[in-house]
C-alpha positions as CSV (number, residue, x, y, z in Angstrom):
1,M,-0.1,0.1,-0.1
2,K,2.9,2.0,0.6
3,Y,4.7,2.2,-2.6
4,L,1.2,2.4,-4.4
5,L,0.7,5.9,-2.8
6,S,4.0,6.7,-3.3
7,A,3.3,5.6,-7.2
8,A,0.1,7.7,-7.0
9,F,1.4,11.0,-5.6
10,V,4.5,11.2,-8.4
11,L,1.9,10.4,-11.0
12,C,-0.5,12.7,-9.8
13,W,1.3,15.6,-8.6
14,S,3.4,15.3,-11.9
15,S,0.1,15.9,-13.6
16,G,-0.1,19.4,-12.8
17,F,2.8,20.5,-14.7
18,I,1.5,19.0,-18.3
19,G,-1.7,20.2,-17.0
20,A,-0.6,24.0,-16.3
21,K,1.1,23.8,-19.9
22,L,-1.7,22.6,-21.5
23,G,-3.9,24.9,-19.3
24,T,-1.7,28.2,-20.1
25,G,-1.6,27.6,-24.0
26,S,-5.2,29.1,-24.2
27,A,-5.9,31.2,-21.4
28,S,-4.0,33.0,-18.9
29,A,-2.7,31.6,-15.9
30,I,-4.9,33.3,-13.7
31,T,-7.7,32.2,-15.2
32,V,-7.0,28.8,-15.5
33,L,-6.6,28.9,-11.7
34,M,-9.4,31.0,-10.6
35,W,-11.5,28.4,-12.3
36,R,-9.8,25.5,-11.0
37,F,-10.6,26.6,-7.6
38,L,-14.0,28.4,-7.5
39,P,-16.4,25.4,-8.9
40,L,-14.4,23.2,-6.6
41,A,-14.3,25.4,-3.3
42,V,-18.1,25.6,-4.0
43,V,-19.0,21.7,-4.0
44,L,-16.0,21.0,-0.9
45,L,-17.4,23.8,1.0
46,A,-21.3,22.9,0.7
47,F,-20.2,19.3,2.0
48,A,-18.3,20.4,4.8
49,V,-21.3,22.7,6.0
50,V,-23.1,19.9,5.6
51,K,-20.7,17.4,7.4
52,K,-19.7,20.3,10.1
53,S,-16.3,19.9,8.8
54,W,-14.8,22.5,11.5
55,Q,-16.6,21.4,14.2
56,G,-13.8,21.2,17.0
57,L,-11.6,23.8,15.3
58,T,-10.8,27.2,16.7
59,A,-10.6,30.6,14.8
60,R,-6.8,29.5,15.5
61,D,-6.9,26.4,13.6
62,V,-9.0,27.4,10.8
63,G,-6.4,30.7,10.2
64,R,-3.5,28.2,10.3
65,Q,-5.2,26.2,7.6
66,A,-5.9,29.2,5.8
67,L,-2.3,30.3,5.9
68,I,-1.2,26.7,4.9
69,G,-2.8,26.8,1.8
70,V,-1.9,30.2,0.8
71,L,1.5,29.4,0.7
72,S,1.0,25.6,-0.4
73,Q,-1.6,25.8,-2.8
74,S,-2.2,29.6,-4.0
75,G,1.7,30.5,-4.1
76,Y,3.3,27.2,-5.0
77,V,0.4,27.1,-8.3
78,L,1.0,30.2,-9.3
79,T,4.4,30.3,-9.5
80,V,4.3,27.1,-11.5
81,Y,2.0,28.4,-14.0
82,Y,3.5,31.6,-14.4
83,A,6.9,30.1,-15.5
84,I,5.3,28.0,-18.2
85,Q,3.4,30.4,-19.2
86,L,6.1,32.7,-20.0
87,G,7.9,30.0,-21.8
88,V,10.0,27.5,-19.4
89,S,9.3,23.6,-20.1
90,S,7.0,22.1,-17.8
91,G,10.0,19.5,-16.8
92,T,12.7,22.6,-16.4
93,T,9.8,23.9,-13.8
94,A,9.5,20.8,-12.2
95,L,13.3,20.7,-11.7
96,I,13.7,23.7,-10.4
97,D,11.3,23.0,-7.8
98,G,13.2,19.9,-7.3
99,V,15.8,21.7,-4.6
100,Q,12.8,21.7,-2.5
101,P,13.8,18.3,-0.7
102,L,17.2,19.5,-0.1
103,V,15.9,22.0,1.6
104,A,13.1,20.3,3.6
105,G,15.7,17.8,5.0
106,A,18.3,20.5,6.2
107,L,16.2,22.0,8.4
108,A,13.8,18.9,8.8
109,G,16.8,18.3,12.3
110,P,16.4,22.1,14.1
111,L,12.9,23.4,13.1
112,L,11.1,19.7,13.7
113,H,13.9,17.7,15.4
114,Q,13.4,14.9,13.4
115,Y,16.4,12.7,12.9
116,V,18.1,12.7,9.2
117,S,20.0,9.7,9.1
118,R,23.6,9.3,7.0
119,R,22.0,7.2,4.4
120,Q,18.9,9.5,3.8
121,W,21.4,12.2,3.2
122,L,23.1,10.2,0.5
123,G,19.8,9.7,-0.8
124,L,18.8,13.6,-0.9
125,C,22.4,14.3,-2.5
126,L,21.6,11.9,-5.4
127,G,18.4,13.1,-6.1
128,V,19.9,17.1,-6.6
129,G,22.4,15.2,-8.5
130,G,19.6,13.9,-10.6
131,V,17.9,16.8,-10.7
132,V,20.9,19.0,-11.9
133,I,21.6,16.6,-14.3
134,V,17.9,16.5,-15.9
135,T,18.0,20.7,-15.7
136,G,20.9,20.8,-17.7
137,A,19.8,18.5,-20.2
138,D,16.6,20.6,-20.4
139,A,18.0,24.2,-19.9
140,A,20.3,23.8,-23.0
141,A,17.5,23.5,-25.0
142,T,15.9,26.1,-24.6
143,S,15.7,29.3,-25.6
144,G,13.9,32.8,-26.2
145,V,12.8,32.5,-22.0
146,A,13.9,35.5,-19.9
147,W,16.6,34.2,-17.2
148,W,14.6,35.4,-14.7
149,A,11.9,33.0,-15.5
150,Y,13.8,30.4,-14.5
151,L,13.7,32.3,-10.5
152,I,10.1,31.9,-10.7
153,P,9.3,29.0,-9.6
154,F,11.6,29.5,-6.6
155,A,9.9,30.9,-4.8
156,G,7.0,28.6,-5.2
157,M,9.8,25.5,-4.0
158,V,9.8,28.1,-0.9
159,S,6.6,28.7,-0.2
160,L,5.9,24.7,0.0
161,V,8.6,24.1,2.2
162,A,7.3,27.1,4.6
163,A,4.1,25.5,4.1
164,T,5.5,21.9,4.9
165,F,6.9,23.3,8.5
166,L,4.3,25.3,9.4
167,E,2.1,21.9,9.3
168,G,4.8,19.8,10.7
169,R,5.1,22.3,14.1
170,S,1.1,22.5,14.4
171,R,-0.1,20.9,17.9
172,T,-3.5,20.4,16.3
173,E,-4.2,17.6,13.9
174,V,-6.1,18.4,10.9
175,A,-8.2,15.6,8.7
176,P,-6.7,16.0,5.0
177,A,-10.3,16.3,3.6
178,V,-10.8,19.6,6.1
179,A,-7.4,20.5,5.3
180,M,-7.8,20.6,2.0
181,T,-11.4,22.0,1.9
182,T,-9.8,25.2,3.8
183,H,-6.5,25.3,1.2
184,C,-8.9,24.9,-1.6
185,L,-11.4,27.6,-0.6
186,T,-8.4,30.2,0.3
187,S,-6.9,29.5,-2.9
188,A,-10.4,30.1,-4.7
189,V,-10.8,33.4,-2.8
190,V,-7.2,34.4,-3.8
191,F,-7.1,33.7,-7.7
192,T,-10.8,34.7,-8.4
193,A,-9.7,38.2,-6.6
194,L,-6.6,38.5,-8.7
195,A,-8.4,37.4,-12.0
196,V,-11.5,39.9,-11.4
197,G,-8.9,42.4,-10.7
198,T,-6.9,42.0,-13.4
199,G,-10.2,41.3,-15.9
200,T,-9.1,38.2,-16.8
201,A,-11.8,36.0,-15.3
202,L,-14.0,35.3,-18.5
203,P,-12.7,31.9,-19.5
204,P,-11.7,31.3,-23.3
205,A,-14.9,29.7,-25.2
206,D,-12.6,26.5,-26.6
207,P,-14.2,23.3,-24.6
208,A,-10.9,21.8,-24.2
209,F,-9.8,24.4,-21.4
210,W,-12.9,22.8,-19.6
211,G,-11.2,19.5,-20.4
212,T,-7.8,20.8,-18.6
213,I,-10.0,22.1,-15.7
214,A,-11.4,18.9,-15.0
215,W,-7.9,17.1,-15.3
216,L,-6.4,19.9,-12.7
217,V,-9.2,19.2,-10.2
218,V,-8.4,15.5,-10.2
219,F,-5.3,14.8,-10.8
220,P,-3.0,17.3,-9.2
221,T,-5.6,18.6,-6.8
222,F,-7.1,15.8,-5.6
223,G,-4.8,13.0,-6.1
224,G,-1.4,15.1,-5.8
225,Y,-2.5,17.6,-3.2
226,G,-4.3,15.4,-0.9
227,L,-1.8,12.1,-1.3
228,Y,1.4,14.9,-0.3
229,W,-0.2,15.0,3.1
230,I,-1.4,12.5,3.8
231,I,2.4,10.6,3.4
232,L,3.3,13.7,5.1
233,R,1.7,12.6,8.2
234,R,2.1,8.7,7.5
235,E,6.0,8.7,6.9
236,G,7.5,12.5,7.8
237,V,9.3,15.5,6.1
238,T,12.4,13.9,4.8
239,E,10.6,10.7,2.8
240,V,7.7,12.4,1.7
241,N,10.5,15.6,0.4
242,T,12.5,12.6,-1.2
243,L,9.3,11.4,-3.5
244,M,9.8,15.1,-5.0
245,F,12.6,14.0,-6.6
246,L,10.8,11.8,-9.0
247,M,8.5,14.9,-9.9
248,A,11.4,16.3,-12.6
249,P,12.7,13.3,-14.1
250,V,8.8,12.1,-14.6
251,T,7.5,15.1,-15.9
252,A,10.5,15.4,-18.3
253,V,9.5,12.0,-19.5
254,W,5.8,12.8,-19.6
255,G,6.4,16.5,-21.4
256,A,8.1,14.2,-24.1
257,L,5.6,12.0,-25.0
258,M,3.2,14.7,-25.0
259,F,4.6,18.2,-26.2
260,G,8.0,16.9,-28.1
261,E,10.1,17.8,-25.5
262,P,14.0,16.6,-25.4
263,F,14.7,13.3,-23.6
264,G,17.8,12.1,-24.2
265,V,20.8,10.0,-21.9
266,Q,21.1,12.8,-19.2
267,T,17.1,12.5,-18.7
268,A,17.7,8.9,-18.3
269,L,20.5,9.2,-15.8
270,G,18.9,11.8,-13.9
271,L,15.7,9.2,-13.7
272,A,17.8,6.5,-12.1
273,L,19.3,8.9,-9.9
274,G,16.3,10.0,-8.7
275,L,15.0,6.1,-8.2
276,T,18.1,5.4,-6.6
277,A,17.7,8.1,-3.9
278,V,13.9,7.3,-3.0
279,V,15.1,3.9,-3.1
280,I,18.2,4.3,-0.1
281,V,15.5,6.5,1.7
282,Q,13.1,3.7,1.9
283,R,15.3,1.3,2.8
284,N,16.3,3.2,5.7
285,H,12.9,4.3,6.7
286,K,12.2,0.3,6.8
287,S,15.8,-0.2,8.8
288,V,14.8,2.6,11.6
289,A,11.2,1.1,12.0
290,A,12.5,-2.3,12.3
291,H,14.5,-1.3,15.2
292,A,12.0,0.8,17.0
């Protein structure tokens, strides 16, 4: 079950980069994000009211979840979509976001008091090596994109790391469904305000736009985002973020199949290093659990 959840998480999270490229091909990033979250938030809110999902939570708990939503969902996806809209490839965007596990792993000890073993550090370093290799291959094949566009995904990476540690330091356990509802509501408010304010709220007439919206709701939102928090709570910060190393090579493969993005020996090597990193961390987790 653990490995199935991990595989589903990687595929669903990676699908968000592909969906972003599909969506921003016919509309602005803000338009896509507004219509991704607004209908979903209305449905989730209706269920939450009927089931009294927030019962037992204090205003501080709800406010904390709203802040986590701004950081982990609104801030993160906005930077991803905007970078892709500017011309950064889906694979390269995922690769830049791949720096996140190293940052989270380095901060897990002092902030969350979680032990990070040498084998875990080895896995993290191998993962970074895989990211660097594939990044080099993608960057060499990309032209006509402003240099500063590559800095935008770094802001999203920092935003997601901050949300991860804010959640990890919380003393109140919030059900994943409640957290997702709160985060989606927050994102709906943020992106609707941005879309209305910039005059980009009107969706395009292209029917394919709504197919992309359905893709984004089902796979990266329910699948990727939901599994992120489930695995985070079950396995810890270091392990869930190590899986993030797989997003870059998987997205590169996916991008090559769907959009004709280059995929050569360097990308394959990066994928192999990413897989090795995950295996090392997973085996370390098993070893620690067996001696607990």
